[in-house]
NUVOTI-320019 format. One record per residue: residue in three letters; z, x, y of N, C-alpha, C in turn. Coordinates in steps of 0.1 Angstrom, whole numbers. Example, Ala and Ser with C-alpha at 12.3 -4.5 7.8 and 13.67 -1.06 7.14 Angstrom:
% NUVOTI-320019
+-----+-------+-------+-------+-------+-------+-------+-------+-------+-------+
|  aa |   nzz |   nxx |   nyy |  cazz |  caxx |  cayy |   czz |   cxx |   cyy |
+-----+-------+-------+-------+-------+-------+-------+-------+-------+-------+
| ala |    78 |   132 |   -57 |    78 |   123 |   -45 |    78 |   132 |   -33 |
| ser |    71 |   128 |   -22 |    71 |   137 |   -11 |    79 |   129 |     0 |
+-----+-------+-------+-------+-------+-------+-------+-------+-------+-------+
***
This chain:
% NUVOTI-320019
+-----+-------+-------+-------+-------+-------+-------+-------+-------+-------+
|  aa |   nzz |   nxx |   nyy |  cazz |  caxx |  cayy |   czz |   cxx |   cyy |
+-----+-------+-------+-------+-------+-------+-------+-------+-------+-------+
| gln |  3018 |  1328 |  1032 |  3007 |  1319 |  1031 |  3004 |  1315 |  1017 |
| pro |  2999 |  1303 |  1014 |  2995 |  1300 |  1000 |  2984 |  1308 |   995 |
| ala |  2983 |  1310 |   982 |  2973 |  1318 |   976 |  2959 |  1313 |   979 |
| ala |  2957 |  1300 |   981 |  2944 |  1294 |   984 |  2938 |  1300 |   997 |
| ser |  2947 |  1304 |  1006 |  2941 |  1309 |  1019 |  2937 |  1324 |  1017 |
| met |  2940 |  1330 |  1006 |  2936 |  1344 |  1004 |  2922 |  1345 |   997 |
| val |  2912 |  1338 |  1003 |  2899 |  1337 |   998 |  2889 |  1341 |  1009 |
| lys |  2879 |  1349 |  1005 |  2868 |  1352 |  1014 |  2856 |  1342 |  1011 |
| cys |  2849 |  1338 |  1021 |  2837 |  1330 |  1019 |  2825 |  1337 |  1024 |
| tyr |  2814 |  1336 |  1017 |  2801 |  1342 |  1021 |  2790 |  1332 |  1020 |
| ala |  2781 |  1333 |  1029 |  2769 |  1325 |  1028 |  2757 |  1335 |  1029 |
| gln |  2747 |  1333 |  1020 |  2736 |  1342 |  1020 |  2723 |  1334 |  1017 |
| thr |  2712 |  1340 |  1021 |  2699 |  1333 |  1019 |  2689 |  1343 |  1014 |
| ile |  2680 |  1337 |  1006 |  2668 |  1345 |  1001 |  2657 |  1334 |   998 |
| cys |  2645 |  1339 |   996 |  2635 |  1329 |   993 |  2630 |  1332 |   979 |
| leu |  2625 |  1321 |   973 |  2618 |  1323 |   960 |  2603 |  1324 |   963 |
| lys |  2596 |  1331 |   955 |  2581 |  1332 |   957 |  2575 |  1318 |   955 |
| asn |  2565 |  1315 |   963 |  2559 |  1302 |   963 |  2550 |  1300 |   950 |
| asp |  2557 |  1298 |   939 |  2551 |  1296 |   926 |  2558 |  1285 |   919 |
| pro |  2553 |  1273 |   918 |  2561 |  1262 |   912 |  2566 |  1265 |   898 |
| arg |  2558 |  1272 |   890 |  2562 |  1275 |   876 |  2574 |  1285 |   876 |
| gly |  2573 |  1295 |   885 |  2583 |  1305 |   887 |  2596 |  1298 |   892 |
| ile |  2595 |  1289 |   901 |  2607 |  1282 |   906 |  2614 |  1274 |   895 |
| glu |  2606 |  1268 |   887 |  2612 |  1260 |   876 |  2618 |  1269 |   866 |
| glu |  2612 |  1280 |   863 |  2618 |  1290 |   854 |  2631 |  1296 |   860 |
| tyr |  2632 |  1299 |   873 |  2644 |  1304 |   879 |  2655 |  1293 |   878 |
| lys |  2652 |  1281 |   880 |  2661 |  1270 |   879 |  2666 |  1268 |   865 |
| arg |  2657 |  1270 |   855 |  2661 |  1269 |   841 |  2671 |  1280 |   838 |
| his |  2668 |  1292 |   842 |  2678 |  1303 |   839 |  2691 |  1301 |   845 |
| his |  2692 |  1295 |   857 |  2705 |  1293 |   864 |  2712 |  1281 |   858 |
| ala |  2705 |  1272 |   851 |  2711 |  1261 |   845 |  2718 |  1265 |   832 |
| asp |  2715 |  1278 |   827 |  2721 |  1283 |   815 |  2723 |  1298 |   817 |
| cys |  2731 |  1301 |   827 |  2734 |  1315 |   830 |  2740 |  1323 |   818 |
| trp |  2737 |  1335 |   817 |  2741 |  1343 |   806 |  2756 |  1346 |   807 |
| pro |  2764 |  1345 |   796 |  2778 |  1347 |   796 |  2782 |  1361 |   802 |
| glu |  2775 |  1371 |   799 |  2778 |  1384 |   804 |  2778 |  1385 |   819 |
| val |  2769 |  1377 |   825 |  2767 |  1377 |   840 |  2779 |  1369 |   846 |
| leu |  2782 |  1358 |   840 |  2794 |  1350 |   844 |  2807 |  1358 |   844 |
| gly |  2809 |  1364 |   832 |  2821 |  1372 |   831 |  2822 |  1384 |   840 |
| ala |  2811 |  1391 |   843 |  2811 |  1402 |   852 |  2814 |  1397 |   866 |
| leu |  2807 |  1386 |   871 |  2810 |  1381 |   884 |  2824 |  1378 |   886 |
| lys |  2830 |  1371 |   876 |  2844 |  1367 |   877 |  2853 |  1379 |   877 |
| ser |  2850 |  1389 |   869 |  2858 |  1401 |   869 |  2858 |  1409 |   882 |
| val |  2848 |  1408 |   890 |  2848 |  1416 |   902 |  2853 |  1408 |   914 |
| gly |  2857 |  1395 |   911 |  2864 |  1387 |   921 |  2857 |  1375 |   926 |
| val |  2846 |  1371 |   920 |  2839 |  1359 |   924 |  2847 |  1347 |   918 |
| leu |  2851 |  1338 |   927 |  2858 |  1326 |   923 |  2849 |  1314 |   922 |
| arg |  2840 |  1312 |   931 |  2831 |  1301 |   932 |  2818 |  1306 |   937 |
| met |  2807 |  1301 |   931 |  2794 |  1304 |   936 |  2785 |  1292 |   934 |
| lys |  2778 |  1288 |   944 |  2768 |  1277 |   943 |  2756 |  1282 |   950 |
| ile |  2744 |  1278 |   944 |  2731 |  1281 |   950 |  2724 |  1268 |   952 |
| tyr |  2718 |  1266 |   964 |  2711 |  1254 |   967 |  2696 |  1259 |   970 |
| leu |  2687 |  1250 |   968 |  2673 |  1253 |   970 |  2666 |  1241 |   978 |
| leu |  2658 |  1245 |   988 |  2649 |  1236 |   995 |  2636 |  1243 |   995 |
| glu |  2626 |  1237 |   988 |  2613 |  1243 |   986 |  2614 |  1257 |   981 |
| thr |  2612 |  1267 |   989 |  2614 |  1281 |   985 |  2626 |  1288 |   990 |
| arg |  2633 |  1281 |   999 |  2645 |  1287 |  1006 |  2657 |  1284 |   998 |
| met |  2665 |  1295 |   995 |  2677 |  1294 |   988 |  2689 |  1297 |   997 |
| phe |  2700 |  1290 |   994 |  2713 |  1293 |  1002 |  2723 |  1294 |   991 |
| met |  2731 |  1305 |   992 |  2742 |  1307 |   983 |  2755 |  1307 |   990 |
| tyr |  2765 |  1299 |   985 |  2778 |  1298 |   991 |  2787 |  1304 |   980 |
| met |  2796 |  1313 |   984 |  2804 |  1320 |   975 |  2818 |  1322 |   980 |
| glu |  2828 |  1320 |   972 |  2842 |  1323 |   975 |  2847 |  1334 |   966 |
| thr |  2854 |  1343 |   971 |  2859 |  1355 |   964 |  2873 |  1357 |   966 |
| thr |  2879 |  1366 |   958 |  2892 |  1371 |   961 |  2892 |  1379 |   974 |
| asp |  2904 |  1380 |   980 |  2905 |  1387 |   993 |  2901 |  1402 |   991 |
| glu |  2902 |  1407 |   979 |  2899 |  1421 |   976 |  2884 |  1424 |   975 |
| phe |  2876 |  1414 |   973 |  2862 |  1415 |   970 |  2855 |  1422 |   982 |
| gln |  2847 |  1432 |   978 |  2838 |  1439 |   988 |  2824 |  1438 |   983 |
| pro |  2815 |  1430 |   990 |  2802 |  1428 |   984 |  2794 |  1441 |   982 |
| glu |  2795 |  1451 |   991 |  2787 |  1463 |   990 |  2792 |  1471 |   978 |
| val |  2804 |  1469 |   973 |  2810 |  1476 |   962 |  2809 |  1468 |   949 |
| asp |  2813 |  1455 |   950 |  2815 |  1447 |   938 |  2802 |  1441 |   933 |
| phe |  2792 |  1438 |   941 |  2779 |  1433 |   935 |  2773 |  1444 |   927 |
| pro |  2772 |  1457 |   932 |  2766 |  1467 |   923 |  2775 |  1470 |   911 |
| arg |  2788 |  1469 |   913 |  2798 |  1471 |   901 |  2796 |  1461 |   890 |
| his |  2793 |  1449 |   894 |  2792 |  1438 |   883 |  2779 |  1441 |   875 |
| leu |  2769 |  1447 |   881 |  2757 |  1451 |   873 |  2760 |  1461 |   863 |
| glu |  2769 |  1470 |   866 |  2772 |  1482 |   857 |  2780 |  1477 |   844 |
| met |  2785 |  1465 |   844 |  2794 |  1461 |   834 |  2787 |  1458 |   821 |
| ser |  2774 |  1455 |   821 |  2767 |  1452 |   809 |  2752 |  1454 |   811 |
| pro |  2745 |  1458 |   801 |  2730 |  1459 |   802 |  2724 |  1445 |   804 |
| arg |  2731 |  1435 |   799 |  2726 |  1421 |   802 |  2726 |  1418 |   817 |
| cys |  2736 |  1423 |   824 |  2737 |  1420 |   838 |  2725 |  1427 |   845 |
| val |  2722 |  1440 |   841 |  2711 |  1447 |   847 |  2698 |  1439 |   844 |
| glu |  2697 |  1434 |   832 |  2685 |  1427 |   828 |  2684 |  1414 |   836 |
| trp |  2695 |  1407 |   838 |  2695 |  1395 |   846 |  2690 |  1398 |   861 |
| gly |  2696 |  1408 |   866 |  2693 |  1412 |   880 |  2678 |  1415 |   882 |
| lys |  2673 |  1422 |   872 |  2658 |  1426 |   873 |  2650 |  1414 |   871 |
| leu |  2653 |  1405 |   862 |  2646 |  1393 |   859 |  2646 |  1384 |   871 |
| met |  2658 |  1381 |   877 |  2659 |  1372 |   889 |  2651 |  1378 |   901 |
| ser |  2651 |  1391 |   902 |  2644 |  1397 |   914 |  2629 |  1394 |   913 |
| thr |  2624 |  1392 |   901 |  2609 |  1389 |   900 |  2605 |  1376 |   906 |
| phe |  2615 |  1367 |   908 |  2612 |  1354 |   913 |  2615 |  1354 |   928 |
| gln |  2622 |  1363 |   933 |  2627 |  1363 |   947 |  2619 |  1372 |   957 |
| thr |  2621 |  1368 |   969 |  2615 |  1377 |   980 |  2625 |  1375 |   992 |
| pro |  2628 |  1386 |   999 |  2637 |  1385 |  1010 |  2633 |  1374 |  1021 |
| ala |  2643 |  1368 |  1027 |  2640 |  1358 |  1037 |  2633 |  1365 |  1049 |
| pro |  2625 |  1359 |  1057 |  2618 |  1366 |  1068 |  2629 |  1371 |  1078 |
| glu |  2641 |  1365 |  1079 |  2651 |  1370 |  1088 |  2659 |  1381 |  1083 |
| ala |  2657 |  1385 |  1070 |  2665 |  1396 |  1064 |  2663 |  1409 |  1072 |
| lys |  2674 |  1417 |  1072 |  2673 |  1431 |  1078 |  2665 |  1440 |  1069 |
| asp |  2660 |  1451 |  1074 |  2654 |  1461 |  1065 |  2663 |  1465 |  1053 |
| gly |  2658 |  1464 |  1041 |  2665 |  1468 |  1030 |  2675 |  1457 |  1024 |
| glu |  2676 |  1446 |  1031 |  2685 |  1435 |  1027 |  2678 |  1426 |  1018 |
| trp |  2684 |  1423 |  1006 |  2678 |  1414 |   996 |  2683 |  1400 |   999 |
| trp |  2695 |  1396 |   995 |  2701 |  1384 |  1000 |  2707 |  1387 |  1014 |
| ala |  2702 |  1379 |  1024 |  2706 |  1381 |  1037 |  2719 |  1373 |  1040 |
| tyr |  2729 |  1380 |  1047 |  2741 |  1373 |  1051 |  2739 |  1364 |  1062 |
| met |  2745 |  1353 |  1062 |  2744 |  1343 |  1072 |  2757 |  1342 |  1081 |
| glu |  2755 |  1339 |  1093 |  2767 |  1338 |  1102 |  2773 |  1324 |  1101 |
| glu |  2786 |  1324 |  1100 |  2794 |  1311 |  1100 |  2795 |  1306 |  1114 |
| val |  2790 |  1294 |  1116 |  2791 |  1288 |  1130 |  2800 |  1276 |  1131 |
| tyr |  2805 |  1271 |  1119 |  2814 |  1260 |  1120 |  2823 |  1260 |  1108 |
| asp |  2836 |  1257 |  1110 |  2845 |  1256 |  1099 |  2854 |  1243 |  1102 |
| phe |  2851 |  1233 |  1095 |  2858 |  1220 |  1096 |  2873 |  1222 |  1095 |
| glu |  2877 |  1228 |  1084 |  2891 |  1229 |  1081 |  2899 |  1236 |  1092 |
| ser |  2894 |  1247 |  1097 |  2902 |  1255 |  1107 |  2902 |  1247 |  1120 |
| gln |  2891 |  1240 |  1124 |  2891 |  1232 |  1136 |  2900 |  1219 |  1134 |
| phe |  2900 |  1213 |  1123 |  2908 |  1202 |  1120 |  2923 |  1206 |  1121 |
| asp |  2927 |  1216 |  1115 |  2941 |  1221 |  1115 |  2945 |  1225 |  1129 |
| ala |  2936 |  1231 |  1137 |  2940 |  1236 |  1150 |  2941 |  1224 |  1160 |
| lys |  2933 |  1214 |  1158 |  2933 |  1203 |  1167 |  2941 |  1191 |  1163 |
| leu |  2943 |  1189 |  1150 |  2950 |  1177 |  1146 |  2962 |  1181 |  1137 |
| gly |  2964 |  1194 |  1135 |  2975 |  1198 |  1126 |  2971 |  1197 |  1112 |
| pro |  2979 |  1205 |  1103 |  2975 |  1205 |  1089 |  2977 |  1192 |  1082 |
| arg |  2984 |  1183 |  1088 |  2986 |  1169 |  1081 |  2976 |  1159 |  1087 |
| gly |  2970 |  1163 |  1098 |  2959 |  1155 |  1103 |  2963 |  1142 |  1110 |
| ser |  2972 |  1143 |  1119 |  2976 |  1130 |  1126 |  2965 |  1126 |  1136 |
| ile |  2957 |  1116 |  1133 |  2947 |  1112 |  1141 |  2952 |  1099 |  1149 |
| gly |  2948 |  1099 |  1162 |  2951 |  1087 |  1170 |  2964 |  1089 |  1178 |
+-----+-------+-------+-------+-------+-------+-------+-------+-------+-------+
***
């Protein structure tokens, strides 16, 4: 299989505290993420990460290497630099778990309910002959 298929995808949600100034500060930090954090995430296997915001609800989409294990690699990236620890502590001051989160869960994992690519390939073939 091509290397591109050896990727894991994750979707997670969390809420920001309902504080307009805090939300703006959170967005400012993420517009200029610290290099130590970027490097640590990449080194543990994060390939792509995007965070979306609607009012106070955040949604994170992440693609990782096949070897990535969230329960191991998220904590491991924090240990790579005191700046990563500082970032994690700072970001947590803006966040609060989503109401749907399980006990002890910070960023809650979301269930995948639709995958366009897999359905397209299964029903129309990888080249997509429509009609």
